Chimera marker file (.cmm) of the C-alpha trace (Angstrom):
<marker_set name="trace">
<marker id="1" x="3.859" y="-20.572" z="62.164" r="1" g="1" b="0" radius="0.5"/>
<marker id="2" x="1.746" y="-20.658" z="59.012" r="1" g="1" b="0" radius="0.5"/>
<marker id="3" x="2.391" y="-23.337" z="56.407" r="1" g="1" b="0" radius="0.5"/>
<marker id="4" x="0.427" y="-25.328" z="53.879" r="1" g="1" b="0" radius="0.5"/>
<marker id="5" x="-2.118" y="-24.550" z="51.197" r="1" g="1" b="0" radius="0.5"/>
<marker id="6" x="-5.855" y="-24.554" z="51.838" r="1" g="1" b="0" radius="0.5"/>
<marker id="7" x="-8.818" y="-23.784" z="49.615" r="1" g="1" b="0" radius="0.5"/>
<marker id="8" x="-12.098" y="-22.297" z="50.769" r="1" g="1" b="0" radius="0.5"/>
<marker id="9" x="-14.504" y="-19.797" z="49.293" r="1" g="1" b="0" radius="0.5"/>
<marker id="10" x="-15.688" y="-16.229" z="49.720" r="1" g="1" b="0" radius="0.5"/>
<marker id="11" x="-19.462" y="-15.942" z="49.974" r="1" g="1" b="0" radius="0.5"/>
<marker id="12" x="-21.567" y="-13.195" z="48.389" r="1" g="1" b="0" radius="0.5"/>
<marker id="13" x="-21.248" y="-11.085" z="51.546" r="1" g="1" b="0" radius="0.5"/>
<marker id="14" x="-17.437" y="-11.195" z="51.341" r="1" g="1" b="0" radius="0.5"/>
<marker id="15" x="-16.917" y="-13.666" z="54.178" r="1" g="1" b="0" radius="0.5"/>
<marker id="16" x="-14.190" y="-16.304" z="53.992" r="1" g="1" b="0" radius="0.5"/>
<marker id="17" x="-13.612" y="-19.297" z="56.226" r="1" g="1" b="0" radius="0.5"/>
<marker id="18" x="-10.122" y="-19.191" z="57.748" r="1" g="1" b="0" radius="0.5"/>
<marker id="19" x="-8.484" y="-22.640" z="57.979" r="1" g="1" b="0" radius="0.5"/>
<marker id="20" x="-8.542" y="-23.865" z="61.579" r="1" g="1" b="0" radius="0.5"/>
<marker id="21" x="-4.752" y="-24.376" z="61.620" r="1" g="1" b="0" radius="0.5"/>
<marker id="22" x="-4.347" y="-20.699" z="60.779" r="1" g="1" b="0" radius="0.5"/>
<marker id="23" x="-7.023" y="-19.514" z="63.242" r="1" g="1" b="0" radius="0.5"/>
<marker id="24" x="-5.184" y="-21.227" z="66.082" r="1" g="1" b="0" radius="0.5"/>
<marker id="25" x="-2.059" y="-19.157" z="65.316" r="1" g="1" b="0" radius="0.5"/>
<marker id="26" x="-3.827" y="-15.834" z="64.805" r="1" g="1" b="0" radius="0.5"/>
<marker id="27" x="-5.510" y="-15.199" z="68.124" r="1" g="1" b="0" radius="0.5"/>
<marker id="28" x="-8.879" y="-13.464" z="68.526" r="1" g="1" b="0" radius="0.5"/>
<marker id="29" x="-8.164" y="-10.458" z="66.331" r="1" g="1" b="0" radius="0.5"/>
<marker id="30" x="-5.595" y="-9.987" z="63.606" r="1" g="1" b="0" radius="0.5"/>
<marker id="31" x="-4.661" y="-7.776" z="60.668" r="1" g="1" b="0" radius="0.5"/>
<marker id="32" x="-5.357" y="-8.104" z="56.962" r="1" g="1" b="0" radius="0.5"/>
<marker id="33" x="-3.923" y="-5.866" z="54.251" r="1" g="1" b="0" radius="0.5"/>
<marker id="34" x="-2.908" y="-5.831" z="50.608" r="1" g="1" b="0" radius="0.5"/>
<marker id="35" x="0.390" y="-7.466" z="49.691" r="1" g="1" b="0" radius="0.5"/>
<marker id="36" x="3.430" y="-5.296" z="50.314" r="1" g="1" b="0" radius="0.5"/>
<marker id="37" x="4.712" y="-5.988" z="46.822" r="1" g="1" b="0" radius="0.5"/>
<marker id="38" x="2.967" y="-5.916" z="43.451" r="1" g="1" b="0" radius="0.5"/>
<marker id="39" x="1.397" y="-9.358" z="43.805" r="1" g="1" b="0" radius="0.5"/>
<marker id="40" x="-2.438" y="-9.409" z="43.691" r="1" g="1" b="0" radius="0.5"/>
<marker id="41" x="-2.995" y="-11.089" z="47.044" r="1" g="1" b="0" radius="0.5"/>
<marker id="42" x="-3.738" y="-10.226" z="50.648" r="1" g="1" b="0" radius="0.5"/>
<marker id="43" x="-1.567" y="-10.762" z="53.685" r="1" g="1" b="0" radius="0.5"/>
<marker id="44" x="-2.876" y="-11.785" z="57.092" r="1" g="1" b="0" radius="0.5"/>
<marker id="45" x="-0.786" y="-11.172" z="60.222" r="1" g="1" b="0" radius="0.5"/>
<marker id="46" x="-1.235" y="-11.945" z="63.893" r="1" g="1" b="0" radius="0.5"/>
<marker id="47" x="-1.178" y="-8.761" z="65.967" r="1" g="1" b="0" radius="0.5"/>
<marker id="48" x="2.308" y="-9.701" z="67.166" r="1" g="1" b="0" radius="0.5"/>
<marker id="49" x="3.653" y="-10.053" z="63.622" r="1" g="1" b="0" radius="0.5"/>
<marker id="50" x="1.819" y="-6.890" z="62.526" r="1" g="1" b="0" radius="0.5"/>
<marker id="51" x="3.608" y="-4.980" z="65.302" r="1" g="1" b="0" radius="0.5"/>
<marker id="52" x="6.960" y="-6.161" z="63.897" r="1" g="1" b="0" radius="0.5"/>
<marker id="53" x="5.983" y="-5.092" z="60.376" r="1" g="1" b="0" radius="0.5"/>
<marker id="54" x="4.674" y="-1.769" z="61.702" r="1" g="1" b="0" radius="0.5"/>
<marker id="55" x="8.028" y="-1.135" z="63.354" r="1" g="1" b="0" radius="0.5"/>
<marker id="56" x="9.799" y="-1.671" z="60.022" r="1" g="1" b="0" radius="0.5"/>
<marker id="57" x="7.319" y="0.517" z="58.144" r="1" g="1" b="0" radius="0.5"/>
<marker id="58" x="7.647" y="3.381" z="60.623" r="1" g="1" b="0" radius="0.5"/>
<marker id="59" x="11.425" y="3.274" z="60.212" r="1" g="1" b="0" radius="0.5"/>
<marker id="60" x="11.207" y="3.852" z="56.445" r="1" g="1" b="0" radius="0.5"/>
<marker id="61" x="12.379" y="7.241" z="55.168" r="1" g="1" b="0" radius="0.5"/>
<marker id="62" x="9.940" y="9.995" z="54.161" r="1" g="1" b="0" radius="0.5"/>
<marker id="63" x="10.350" y="9.151" z="50.469" r="1" g="1" b="0" radius="0.5"/>
<marker id="64" x="8.554" y="5.842" z="51.185" r="1" g="1" b="0" radius="0.5"/>
<marker id="65" x="5.412" y="7.716" z="52.262" r="1" g="1" b="0" radius="0.5"/>
<marker id="66" x="3.364" y="6.530" z="49.291" r="1" g="1" b="0" radius="0.5"/>
<marker id="67" x="4.311" y="2.930" z="49.995" r="1" g="1" b="0" radius="0.5"/>
<marker id="68" x="3.355" y="3.292" z="53.659" r="1" g="1" b="0" radius="0.5"/>
<marker id="69" x="0.031" y="4.934" z="52.752" r="1" g="1" b="0" radius="0.5"/>
<marker id="70" x="-0.852" y="2.022" z="50.445" r="1" g="1" b="0" radius="0.5"/>
<marker id="71" x="-0.187" y="-0.521" z="53.194" r="1" g="1" b="0" radius="0.5"/>
<marker id="72" x="-1.722" y="1.352" z="56.127" r="1" g="1" b="0" radius="0.5"/>
<marker id="73" x="-4.794" y="2.517" z="54.193" r="1" g="1" b="0" radius="0.5"/>
<marker id="74" x="-5.579" y="-1.072" z="53.185" r="1" g="1" b="0" radius="0.5"/>
<marker id="75" x="-5.003" y="-2.566" z="56.643" r="1" g="1" b="0" radius="0.5"/>
<marker id="76" x="-7.849" y="-3.482" z="58.931" r="1" g="1" b="0" radius="0.5"/>
<marker id="77" x="-8.315" y="-5.461" z="62.111" r="1" g="1" b="0" radius="0.5"/>
<marker id="78" x="-10.590" y="-8.486" z="61.751" r="1" g="1" b="0" radius="0.5"/>
<marker id="79" x="-12.030" y="-11.181" z="63.986" r="1" g="1" b="0" radius="0.5"/>
<marker id="80" x="-13.504" y="-14.545" z="63.149" r="1" g="1" b="0" radius="0.5"/>
<marker id="81" x="-17.225" y="-15.053" z="63.677" r="1" g="1" b="0" radius="0.5"/>
<marker id="82" x="-18.604" y="-18.141" z="65.424" r="1" g="1" b="0" radius="0.5"/>
<marker id="83" x="-18.220" y="-20.166" z="62.199" r="1" g="1" b="0" radius="0.5"/>
<marker id="84" x="-14.539" y="-19.216" z="61.738" r="1" g="1" b="0" radius="0.5"/>
<marker id="85" x="-15.171" y="-16.687" z="58.971" r="1" g="1" b="0" radius="0.5"/>
<marker id="86" x="-13.883" y="-13.168" z="58.471" r="1" g="1" b="0" radius="0.5"/>
<marker id="87" x="-15.395" y="-10.361" z="56.462" r="1" g="1" b="0" radius="0.5"/>
<marker id="88" x="-12.884" y="-9.273" z="53.829" r="1" g="1" b="0" radius="0.5"/>
<marker id="89" x="-13.500" y="-5.606" z="52.982" r="1" g="1" b="0" radius="0.5"/>
<marker id="90" x="-14.688" y="-4.967" z="49.410" r="1" g="1" b="0" radius="0.5"/>
<marker id="91" x="-11.620" y="-2.839" z="48.613" r="1" g="1" b="0" radius="0.5"/>
<marker id="92" x="-9.320" y="-5.739" z="49.514" r="1" g="1" b="0" radius="0.5"/>
<marker id="93" x="-11.455" y="-8.305" z="47.657" r="1" g="1" b="0" radius="0.5"/>
<marker id="94" x="-11.243" y="-6.129" z="44.548" r="1" g="1" b="0" radius="0.5"/>
<marker id="95" x="-7.478" y="-5.657" z="44.899" r="1" g="1" b="0" radius="0.5"/>
<marker id="96" x="-6.851" y="-9.422" z="45.174" r="1" g="1" b="0" radius="0.5"/>
<marker id="97" x="-9.586" y="-10.359" z="42.668" r="1" g="1" b="0" radius="0.5"/>
<marker id="98" x="-11.307" y="-12.560" z="45.251" r="1" g="1" b="0" radius="0.5"/>
<marker id="99" x="-14.694" y="-14.099" z="44.533" r="1" g="1" b="0" radius="0.5"/>
<marker id="100" x="-15.779" y="-17.680" z="44.790" r="1" g="1" b="0" radius="0.5"/>
<marker id="101" x="-12.869" y="-19.966" z="45.623" r="1" g="1" b="0" radius="0.5"/>
<marker id="102" x="-9.759" y="-18.639" z="47.376" r="1" g="1" b="0" radius="0.5"/>
<marker id="103" x="-6.389" y="-20.131" z="48.308" r="1" g="1" b="0" radius="0.5"/>
<marker id="104" x="-4.698" y="-19.625" z="51.673" r="1" g="1" b="0" radius="0.5"/>
<marker id="105" x="-0.929" y="-19.956" z="51.400" r="1" g="1" b="0" radius="0.5"/>
<marker id="106" x="1.216" y="-20.239" z="54.535" r="1" g="1" b="0" radius="0.5"/>
<marker id="107" x="4.313" y="-18.029" z="54.552" r="1" g="1" b="0" radius="0.5"/>
<marker id="108" x="5.766" y="-18.780" z="58.018" r="1" g="1" b="0" radius="0.5"/>
<marker id="109" x="5.008" y="-15.578" z="59.976" r="1" g="1" b="0" radius="0.5"/>
<marker id="110" x="1.940" y="-14.579" z="57.914" r="1" g="1" b="0" radius="0.5"/>
<marker id="111" x="-0.284" y="-16.117" z="55.255" r="1" g="1" b="0" radius="0.5"/>
<marker id="112" x="-1.542" y="-14.948" z="51.912" r="1" g="1" b="0" radius="0.5"/>
<marker id="113" x="-5.005" y="-15.075" z="50.357" r="1" g="1" b="0" radius="0.5"/>
<marker id="114" x="-5.116" y="-15.559" z="46.566" r="1" g="1" b="0" radius="0.5"/>
<marker id="115" x="-7.685" y="-16.140" z="43.877" r="1" g="1" b="0" radius="0.5"/>
<marker id="116" x="-6.902" y="-19.614" z="42.474" r="1" g="1" b="0" radius="0.5"/>
<marker id="117" x="-6.035" y="-18.371" z="38.964" r="1" g="1" b="0" radius="0.5"/>
<marker id="118" x="-3.520" y="-15.815" z="40.233" r="1" g="1" b="0" radius="0.5"/>
<marker id="119" x="-2.054" y="-18.339" z="42.659" r="1" g="1" b="0" radius="0.5"/>
<marker id="120" x="-1.616" y="-20.929" z="39.870" r="1" g="1" b="0" radius="0.5"/>
<marker id="121" x="0.208" y="-18.337" z="37.761" r="1" g="1" b="0" radius="0.5"/>
<marker id="122" x="2.417" y="-17.262" z="40.691" r="1" g="1" b="0" radius="0.5"/>
<marker id="123" x="3.168" y="-20.870" z="41.618" r="1" g="1" b="0" radius="0.5"/>
<marker id="124" x="4.069" y="-21.819" z="38.044" r="1" g="1" b="0" radius="0.5"/>
<marker id="125" x="6.581" y="-18.968" z="37.812" r="1" g="1" b="0" radius="0.5"/>
<marker id="126" x="8.765" y="-20.650" z="40.431" r="1" g="1" b="0" radius="0.5"/>
<marker id="127" x="10.417" y="-23.370" z="38.357" r="1" g="1" b="0" radius="0.5"/>
<marker id="128" x="12.421" y="-26.312" z="39.646" r="1" g="1" b="0" radius="0.5"/>
<marker id="129" x="15.530" y="-24.634" z="38.241" r="1" g="1" b="0" radius="0.5"/>
<marker id="130" x="14.892" y="-21.415" z="40.151" r="1" g="1" b="0" radius="0.5"/>
<marker id="131" x="14.267" y="-23.422" z="43.329" r="1" g="1" b="0" radius="0.5"/>
<marker id="132" x="17.574" y="-25.224" z="42.818" r="1" g="1" b="0" radius="0.5"/>
<marker id="133" x="19.386" y="-21.922" z="42.275" r="1" g="1" b="0" radius="0.5"/>
<marker id="134" x="17.927" y="-20.350" z="45.425" r="1" g="1" b="0" radius="0.5"/>
<marker id="135" x="18.630" y="-23.432" z="47.505" r="1" g="1" b="0" radius="0.5"/>
<marker id="136" x="22.229" y="-23.410" z="46.309" r="1" g="1" b="0" radius="0.5"/>
<marker id="137" x="22.731" y="-19.644" z="46.707" r="1" g="1" b="0" radius="0.5"/>
<marker id="138" x="21.452" y="-19.645" z="50.288" r="1" g="1" b="0" radius="0.5"/>
<marker id="139" x="22.888" y="-23.036" z="51.250" r="1" g="1" b="0" radius="0.5"/>
<marker id="140" x="19.503" y="-24.573" z="52.082" r="1" g="1" b="0" radius="0.5"/>
<link id1="1" id2="2" r="1" g="1" b="0" radius="0.2"/>
<link id1="2" id2="3" r="1" g="1" b="0" radius="0.2"/>
<link id1="3" id2="4" r="1" g="1" b="0" radius="0.2"/>
<link id1="4" id2="5" r="1" g="1" b="0" radius="0.2"/>
<link id1="5" id2="6" r="1" g="1" b="0" radius="0.2"/>
<link id1="6" id2="7" r="1" g="1" b="0" radius="0.2"/>
<link id1="7" id2="8" r="1" g="1" b="0" radius="0.2"/>
<link id1="8" id2="9" r="1" g="1" b="0" radius="0.2"/>
<link id1="9" id2="10" r="1" g="1" b="0" radius="0.2"/>
<link id1="10" id2="11" r="1" g="1" b="0" radius="0.2"/>
<link id1="11" id2="12" r="1" g="1" b="0" radius="0.2"/>
<link id1="12" id2="13" r="1" g="1" b="0" radius="0.2"/>
<link id1="13" id2="14" r="1" g="1" b="0" radius="0.2"/>
<link id1="14" id2="15" r="1" g="1" b="0" radius="0.2"/>
<link id1="15" id2="16" r="1" g="1" b="0" radius="0.2"/>
<link id1="16" id2="17" r="1" g="1" b="0" radius="0.2"/>
<link id1="17" id2="18" r="1" g="1" b="0" radius="0.2"/>
<link id1="18" id2="19" r="1" g="1" b="0" radius="0.2"/>
<link id1="19" id2="20" r="1" g="1" b="0" radius="0.2"/>
<link id1="20" id2="21" r="1" g="1" b="0" radius="0.2"/>
<link id1="21" id2="22" r="1" g="1" b="0" radius="0.2"/>
<link id1="22" id2="23" r="1" g="1" b="0" radius="0.2"/>
<link id1="23" id2="24" r="1" g="1" b="0" radius="0.2"/>
<link id1="24" id2="25" r="1" g="1" b="0" radius="0.2"/>
<link id1="25" id2="26" r="1" g="1" b="0" radius="0.2"/>
<link id1="26" id2="27" r="1" g="1" b="0" radius="0.2"/>
<link id1="27" id2="28" r="1" g="1" b="0" radius="0.2"/>
<link id1="28" id2="29" r="1" g="1" b="0" radius="0.2"/>
<link id1="29" id2="30" r="1" g="1" b="0" radius="0.2"/>
<link id1="30" id2="31" r="1" g="1" b="0" radius="0.2"/>
<link id1="31" id2="32" r="1" g="1" b="0" radius="0.2"/>
<link id1="32" id2="33" r="1" g="1" b="0" radius="0.2"/>
<link id1="33" id2="34" r="1" g="1" b="0" radius="0.2"/>
<link id1="34" id2="35" r="1" g="1" b="0" radius="0.2"/>
<link id1="35" id2="36" r="1" g="1" b="0" radius="0.2"/>
<link id1="36" id2="37" r="1" g="1" b="0" radius="0.2"/>
<link id1="37" id2="38" r="1" g="1" b="0" radius="0.2"/>
<link id1="38" id2="39" r="1" g="1" b="0" radius="0.2"/>
<link id1="39" id2="40" r="1" g="1" b="0" radius="0.2"/>
<link id1="40" id2="41" r="1" g="1" b="0" radius="0.2"/>
<link id1="41" id2="42" r="1" g="1" b="0" radius="0.2"/>
<link id1="42" id2="43" r="1" g="1" b="0" radius="0.2"/>
<link id1="43" id2="44" r="1" g="1" b="0" radius="0.2"/>
<link id1="44" id2="45" r="1" g="1" b="0" radius="0.2"/>
<link id1="45" id2="46" r="1" g="1" b="0" radius="0.2"/>
<link id1="46" id2="47" r="1" g="1" b="0" radius="0.2"/>
<link id1="47" id2="48" r="1" g="1" b="0" radius="0.2"/>
<link id1="48" id2="49" r="1" g="1" b="0" radius="0.2"/>
<link id1="49" id2="50" r="1" g="1" b="0" radius="0.2"/>
<link id1="50" id2="51" r="1" g="1" b="0" radius="0.2"/>
<link id1="51" id2="52" r="1" g="1" b="0" radius="0.2"/>
<link id1="52" id2="53" r="1" g="1" b="0" radius="0.2"/>
<link id1="53" id2="54" r="1" g="1" b="0" radius="0.2"/>
<link id1="54" id2="55" r="1" g="1" b="0" radius="0.2"/>
<link id1="55" id2="56" r="1" g="1" b="0" radius="0.2"/>
<link id1="56" id2="57" r="1" g="1" b="0" radius="0.2"/>
<link id1="57" id2="58" r="1" g="1" b="0" radius="0.2"/>
<link id1="58" id2="59" r="1" g="1" b="0" radius="0.2"/>
<link id1="59" id2="60" r="1" g="1" b="0" radius="0.2"/>
<link id1="60" id2="61" r="1" g="1" b="0" radius="0.2"/>
<link id1="61" id2="62" r="1" g="1" b="0" radius="0.2"/>
<link id1="62" id2="63" r="1" g="1" b="0" radius="0.2"/>
<link id1="63" id2="64" r="1" g="1" b="0" radius="0.2"/>
<link id1="64" id2="65" r="1" g="1" b="0" radius="0.2"/>
<link id1="65" id2="66" r="1" g="1" b="0" radius="0.2"/>
<link id1="66" id2="67" r="1" g="1" b="0" radius="0.2"/>
<link id1="67" id2="68" r="1" g="1" b="0" radius="0.2"/>
<link id1="68" id2="69" r="1" g="1" b="0" radius="0.2"/>
<link id1="69" id2="70" r="1" g="1" b="0" radius="0.2"/>
<link id1="70" id2="71" r="1" g="1" b="0" radius="0.2"/>
<link id1="71" id2="72" r="1" g="1" b="0" radius="0.2"/>
<link id1="72" id2="73" r="1" g="1" b="0" radius="0.2"/>
<link id1="73" id2="74" r="1" g="1" b="0" radius="0.2"/>
<link id1="74" id2="75" r="1" g="1" b="0" radius="0.2"/>
<link id1="75" id2="76" r="1" g="1" b="0" radius="0.2"/>
<link id1="76" id2="77" r="1" g="1" b="0" radius="0.2"/>
<link id1="77" id2="78" r="1" g="1" b="0" radius="0.2"/>
<link id1="78" id2="79" r="1" g="1" b="0" radius="0.2"/>
<link id1="79" id2="80" r="1" g="1" b="0" radius="0.2"/>
<link id1="80" id2="81" r="1" g="1" b="0" radius="0.2"/>
<link id1="81" id2="82" r="1" g="1" b="0" radius="0.2"/>
<link id1="82" id2="83" r="1" g="1" b="0" radius="0.2"/>
<link id1="83" id2="84" r="1" g="1" b="0" radius="0.2"/>
<link id1="84" id2="85" r="1" g="1" b="0" radius="0.2"/>
<link id1="85" id2="86" r="1" g="1" b="0" radius="0.2"/>
<link id1="86" id2="87" r="1" g="1" b="0" radius="0.2"/>
<link id1="87" id2="88" r="1" g="1" b="0" radius="0.2"/>
<link id1="88" id2="89" r="1" g="1" b="0" radius="0.2"/>
<link id1="89" id2="90" r="1" g="1" b="0" radius="0.2"/>
<link id1="90" id2="91" r="1" g="1" b="0" radius="0.2"/>
<link id1="91" id2="92" r="1" g="1" b="0" radius="0.2"/>
<link id1="92" id2="93" r="1" g="1" b="0" radius="0.2"/>
<link id1="93" id2="94" r="1" g="1" b="0" radius="0.2"/>
<link id1="94" id2="95" r="1" g="1" b="0" radius="0.2"/>
<link id1="95" id2="96" r="1" g="1" b="0" radius="0.2"/>
<link id1="96" id2="97" r="1" g="1" b="0" radius="0.2"/>
<link id1="97" id2="98" r="1" g="1" b="0" radius="0.2"/>
<link id1="98" id2="99" r="1" g="1" b="0" radius="0.2"/>
<link id1="99" id2="100" r="1" g="1" b="0" radius="0.2"/>
<link id1="100" id2="101" r="1" g="1" b="0" radius="0.2"/>
<link id1="101" id2="102" r="1" g="1" b="0" radius="0.2"/>
<link id1="102" id2="103" r="1" g="1" b="0" radius="0.2"/>
<link id1="103" id2="104" r="1" g="1" b="0" radius="0.2"/>
<link id1="104" id2="105" r="1" g="1" b="0" radius="0.2"/>
<link id1="105" id2="106" r="1" g="1" b="0" radius="0.2"/>
<link id1="106" id2="107" r="1" g="1" b="0" radius="0.2"/>
<link id1="107" id2="108" r="1" g="1" b="0" radius="0.2"/>
<link id1="108" id2="109" r="1" g="1" b="0" radius="0.2"/>
<link id1="109" id2="110" r="1" g="1" b="0" radius="0.2"/>
<link id1="110" id2="111" r="1" g="1" b="0" radius="0.2"/>
<link id1="111" id2="112" r="1" g="1" b="0" radius="0.2"/>
<link id1="112" id2="113" r="1" g="1" b="0" radius="0.2"/>
<link id1="113" id2="114" r="1" g="1" b="0" radius="0.2"/>
<link id1="114" id2="115" r="1" g="1" b="0" radius="0.2"/>
<link id1="115" id2="116" r="1" g="1" b="0" radius="0.2"/>
<link id1="116" id2="117" r="1" g="1" b="0" radius="0.2"/>
<link id1="117" id2="118" r="1" g="1" b="0" radius="0.2"/>
<link id1="118" id2="119" r="1" g="1" b="0" radius="0.2"/>
<link id1="119" id2="120" r="1" g="1" b="0" radius="0.2"/>
<link id1="120" id2="121" r="1" g="1" b="0" radius="0.2"/>
<link id1="121" id2="122" r="1" g="1" b="0" radius="0.2"/>
<link id1="122" id2="123" r="1" g="1" b="0" radius="0.2"/>
<link id1="123" id2="124" r="1" g="1" b="0" radius="0.2"/>
<link id1="124" id2="125" r="1" g="1" b="0" radius="0.2"/>
<link id1="125" id2="126" r="1" g="1" b="0" radius="0.2"/>
<link id1="126" id2="127" r="1" g="1" b="0" radius="0.2"/>
<link id1="127" id2="128" r="1" g="1" b="0" radius="0.2"/>
<link id1="128" id2="129" r="1" g="1" b="0" radius="0.2"/>
<link id1="129" id2="130" r="1" g="1" b="0" radius="0.2"/>
<link id1="130" id2="131" r="1" g="1" b="0" radius="0.2"/>
<link id1="131" id2="132" r="1" g="1" b="0" radius="0.2"/>
<link id1="132" id2="133" r="1" g="1" b="0" radius="0.2"/>
<link id1="133" id2="134" r="1" g="1" b="0" radius="0.2"/>
<link id1="134" id2="135" r="1" g="1" b="0" radius="0.2"/>
<link id1="135" id2="136" r="1" g="1" b="0" radius="0.2"/>
<link id1="136" id2="137" r="1" g="1" b="0" radius="0.2"/>
<link id1="137" id2="138" r="1" g="1" b="0" radius="0.2"/>
<link id1="138" id2="139" r="1" g="1" b="0" radius="0.2"/>
<link id1="139" id2="140" r="1" g="1" b="0" radius="0.2"/>
</marker_set>
């Protein structure tokens, strides 16, 4: 399970240090892809969780072909090096506007990778009032 917020950086070669708590959950190799919605971030899945997402994607109707192409064409398998870093492909770094500092945001069965400015904007859009409304609507 992925939870918490961690900050690290992407070096000039496009490598990012994965928080050790997240590495422990991921296994030796795992998947990284663009977000499946319009948010400018990346998603990182263990191979087990990727298989569950893949099952859902394959079940989508033909009219969702463009959506599937966007996700599958951005997806790649990665492994950590001896220092706990991964190489984030340039296409994904550009999509998520990653350079310098990055934020890792736990989302239970996957985690997201954000540039700090985009994460701050995303985080600020979830007001206390909207949290209250969601908690009430879903009886949390």
